[in-house]
C-alpha positions as CSV (number, residue, x, y, z in Angstrom):
1,M,125.6,66.7,96.4
2,I,124.1,70.2,96.0
3,M,122.3,69.2,92.8
4,F,121.0,66.0,94.4
5,R,119.7,67.9,97.4
6,S,118.1,70.5,95.2
7,L,116.4,67.8,93.2
8,V,115.1,66.1,96.3
9,F,113.9,69.5,97.6
10,N,112.1,70.5,94.4
11,V,110.4,67.1,94.2
12,I,109.2,67.2,97.8
13,L,108.1,70.8,97.5
14,F,106.1,70.0,94.4
15,V,104.5,66.9,96.0
16,W,103.7,68.9,99.2
17,A,102.1,71.7,97.1
18,V,99.9,69.4,94.9
19,T,98.7,67.4,97.9
20,S,98.3,70.0,100.6
21,L,96.9,73.0,98.6
22,P,93.7,71.2,97.5
23,L,93.0,70.1,101.1
24,M,93.2,73.6,102.4
25,I,90.0,74.5,100.6
26,V,88.1,73.3,103.6
27,F,89.2,76.5,105.4
28,L,87.8,78.9,102.8
29,P,84.5,79.4,104.7
30,F,86.3,80.3,107.9
31,P,87.2,83.9,108.8
32,P,90.3,85.5,107.2
33,M,92.4,85.2,110.4
34,V,91.9,81.4,110.2
35,M,93.1,81.3,106.6
36,R,96.1,83.4,107.5
37,R,97.0,80.9,110.3
38,V,96.7,78.0,107.8
39,V,99.0,79.8,105.3
40,R,101.4,80.5,108.1
41,G,101.6,76.8,109.0
42,W,102.1,75.9,105.3
43,S,104.9,78.4,105.1
44,Y,106.6,77.1,108.2
45,I,106.6,73.6,106.7
46,V,108.2,74.9,103.5
47,L,110.9,76.7,105.4
48,G,111.5,73.5,107.4
49,F,112.0,71.6,104.1
50,T,114.4,74.4,103.0
51,K,116.5,74.1,106.1
52,G,116.4,70.3,106.5
53,I,117.0,69.3,102.9
54,V,119.2,72.0,101.3
55,G,120.6,73.6,104.4
56,I,119.3,77.1,104.0
57,N,119.2,78.8,107.4
58,H,118.3,82.5,108.2
59,E,119.5,85.2,110.4
60,F,117.4,88.3,111.5
61,R,119.3,91.5,112.1
62,G,118.1,94.9,113.3
63,L,115.1,93.5,115.3
64,E,115.4,96.5,117.5
65,H,114.0,98.6,114.6
66,L,110.7,96.6,114.5
67,P,108.0,98.5,116.3
68,E,105.1,96.8,117.9
69,G,101.7,96.8,116.2
70,S,101.1,97.9,112.7
71,V,104.1,98.5,110.5
72,I,105.0,98.5,106.8
73,L,108.0,96.4,105.9
74,A,109.4,97.5,102.6
75,S,111.6,94.7,101.5
76,K,114.0,93.7,98.8
77,H,112.7,90.8,96.8
78,Q,115.1,88.3,95.4
79,S,113.5,84.9,95.9
80,A,110.3,82.9,96.4
81,W,111.8,82.3,99.9
82,D,110.9,85.9,100.8
83,T,107.2,85.2,100.5
84,A,107.4,82.8,103.5
85,I,110.0,84.2,105.9
86,F,107.9,87.2,107.2
87,Y,105.6,84.8,108.9
88,L,108.5,84.0,111.2
89,L,109.2,87.7,111.8
90,V,105.8,89.4,112.5
91,P,102.6,88.1,114.1
92,D,100.1,88.7,111.4
93,P,101.5,89.8,108.0
94,I,99.5,90.9,105.0
95,Y,101.3,90.7,101.7
96,V,100.9,93.2,98.9
97,M,100.9,91.2,95.6
98,K,100.2,91.4,91.9
99,K,96.5,91.0,91.1
100,E,97.4,88.3,88.5
101,L,98.5,86.0,91.3
102,L,95.0,85.7,92.5
103,A,94.1,83.8,89.4
104,I,96.4,80.9,90.5
105,P,94.2,77.9,91.4
106,F,94.0,77.3,95.2
107,W,96.9,79.6,96.2
108,G,95.2,82.7,94.7
109,W,91.9,81.8,96.4
110,Y,93.6,81.4,99.8
111,A,95.6,84.7,99.3
112,R,92.3,86.5,98.6
113,R,90.6,85.0,101.7
114,A,93.6,85.9,103.9
115,Q,93.0,89.5,102.9
116,S,96.2,89.9,100.8
117,I,96.3,93.3,99.1
118,A,96.1,92.8,95.4
119,V,97.4,95.5,93.0
120,D,96.3,95.8,89.4
121,R,99.3,97.5,87.9
122,S,97.5,98.3,84.7
123,A,94.8,100.4,86.5
124,G,97.0,103.5,87.1
125,A,95.6,106.0,89.6
126,S,92.7,103.8,90.6
127,A,95.2,101.0,91.6
128,L,96.9,103.5,94.0
129,K,93.5,104.5,95.5
130,S,92.6,100.8,96.1
131,L,96.0,100.1,97.6
132,V,95.7,103.0,100.0
133,A,92.1,102.0,101.0
134,D,93.2,98.4,101.6
135,G,96.3,99.6,103.4
136,K,94.4,101.8,105.8
137,A,92.0,98.9,106.6
138,T,95.0,96.6,107.2
139,V,96.7,99.1,109.6
140,G,93.4,99.6,111.3
141,R,93.2,95.9,112.1
142,G,96.7,96.0,113.6
143,N,98.2,93.8,110.9
144,Q,101.7,94.2,109.4
145,I,102.0,95.1,105.7
146,I,104.7,93.3,103.6
147,I,105.5,95.1,100.3
148,F,108.2,94.6,97.8
149,P,108.7,98.1,96.3
150,E,110.3,97.0,93.1
151,G,107.2,94.9,92.4
152,T,109.1,91.8,91.2
153,R,112.1,89.6,92.1
154,T,115.5,90.8,91.2
155,A,118.9,89.0,91.0
156,P,121.4,89.9,93.7
157,G,123.3,93.1,92.8
158,T,120.6,94.5,90.6
159,H,117.5,96.5,91.1
160,Y,114.5,97.8,89.3
161,P,112.8,101.2,89.7
162,Y,110.8,101.4,92.9
163,Q,107.1,101.6,92.4
164,P,104.9,104.5,93.8
165,G,102.7,102.3,95.9
166,I,105.0,102.3,98.9
167,A,105.1,106.1,98.9
168,A,101.3,106.2,98.9
169,L,101.1,103.9,101.9
170,Y,103.7,105.9,103.7
171,A,101.8,109.2,103.2
172,K,98.2,107.9,103.8
173,T,98.4,105.2,106.4
174,Q,100.7,107.0,108.9
175,A,102.2,103.6,109.8
176,P,106.0,103.4,110.3
177,V,107.9,102.2,107.2
178,V,110.8,99.9,108.0
179,P,113.2,99.1,105.0
180,V,114.4,95.5,104.8
181,A,117.5,94.3,103.1
182,L,118.2,90.6,102.3
183,N,120.4,88.3,100.2
184,S,118.1,85.4,99.6
185,G,118.8,85.3,95.9
186,L,122.3,84.0,96.5
187,F,120.8,80.8,98.0
188,W,117.4,80.4,96.3
189,P,117.7,82.2,93.0
190,R,114.6,83.4,91.1
191,R,113.7,80.8,88.5
192,G,116.7,78.7,89.6
193,F,116.7,75.0,90.1
194,K,119.8,74.8,92.3
195,K,119.5,75.8,96.0
196,M,122.7,76.6,97.8
197,P,123.3,75.9,101.5
198,G,124.1,78.8,103.7
199,T,122.5,81.5,105.9
200,I,120.2,84.1,104.4
201,V,120.5,87.4,106.2
202,V,117.3,89.5,106.7
203,E,118.3,93.0,108.0
204,L,115.7,95.5,109.3
205,L,116.9,99.1,108.9
206,E,115.9,102.2,110.8
207,P,112.4,103.3,110.2
208,M,112.0,106.0,107.6
209,P,111.7,109.6,108.9
210,E,108.3,111.1,109.1
211,G,107.1,114.0,106.9
212,L,109.2,113.4,103.8
213,D,107.8,114.4,100.4
214,R,107.2,111.6,97.9
215,R,110.4,112.2,95.8
216,T,112.6,112.4,98.8
217,F,111.0,109.4,100.5
218,M,111.4,107.2,97.4
219,A,115.0,108.2,96.9
220,E,116.0,107.6,100.5
221,L,114.1,104.3,100.7
222,E,115.9,103.0,97.6
223,R,119.3,104.2,98.9
224,R,118.9,102.6,102.3
225,I,117.7,99.2,100.9
226,E,120.2,99.0,98.0
227,T,123.1,100.1,100.2
228,A,122.4,97.6,102.9
229,C,121.9,94.8,100.4
230,A,125.2,95.5,98.8
231,C,126.9,95.2,102.2
232,L,125.4,91.8,103.1
233,P,127.5,88.6,103.0
234,G,128.1,87.4,99.5
235,L,127.6,90.7,97.8
236,S,130.3,93.2,96.8
237,A,130.4,96.4,98.8
238,E,131.6,98.0,95.5
239,L,127.9,98.0,94.6
240,V,127.3,100.8,97.1
241,D,129.1,103.2,94.7
242,N,126.1,102.9,92.3
243,V,123.6,104.0,94.9
244,P,122.7,107.7,95.0
245,A,123.7,109.8,98.0
246,S,121.1,110.3,100.7
247,P,118.7,113.1,100.0
248,V,117.9,113.2,103.8
249,E,121.6,113.7,104.8
250,N,121.9,116.3,102.1
251,G,119.0,118.3,103.7
252,E,116.4,117.5,100.9
253,T,113.6,116.6,103.2
254,G,110.8,118.4,101.4
255,E,109.9,120.4,104.4
């Protein structure tokens, strides 16, 4: 039954994409806010398919840690599902994404028009400068920035080195950084055909302290996210043993 539902879901998602994305081109001449609303509606429908067909629900935890106004949500990234769920969480999210994704027909055009922040990872220091400039403009408009610090999807229980872009946004935008843990890869695996029914947990953690130096910030952000992910349902708490101790709790604040 799971394989059958997964097949139905994948077919319907494909048909929905190839029929709806070309039609959305009529919104390109409209202001970026309009395009973001269209993309939000598209994402809502995809999440509806996900729940109705394969039985994937979601649960938000730690909502008390979400401040009003501009915020940077630094999230674990395990699944394509993650790119839609933040439309349900915050009012006007702006995603940080790889520049290569802008080349995807239709979807890349809409992402650009919606003012997504594209990062050219081969550009080195100039990429960071561009990220900071776009981040400041995003915060200035009152939007919420969604960034995946590892820069790619990872399987549950694993992680890649965190990229320096999140530290640059933390230091230069002055917006609060809220770490986000999740376990979406257990239900919608990256590059996986089979979708498993269940409840994905998205947990917002306490905002990062202000005034940390770059090294301390990166170590503490990684520790918080990876520790919280390891403690979510379906993952082994033994994974916490592989996460470094907190540099903040050890007094390494860089001050």
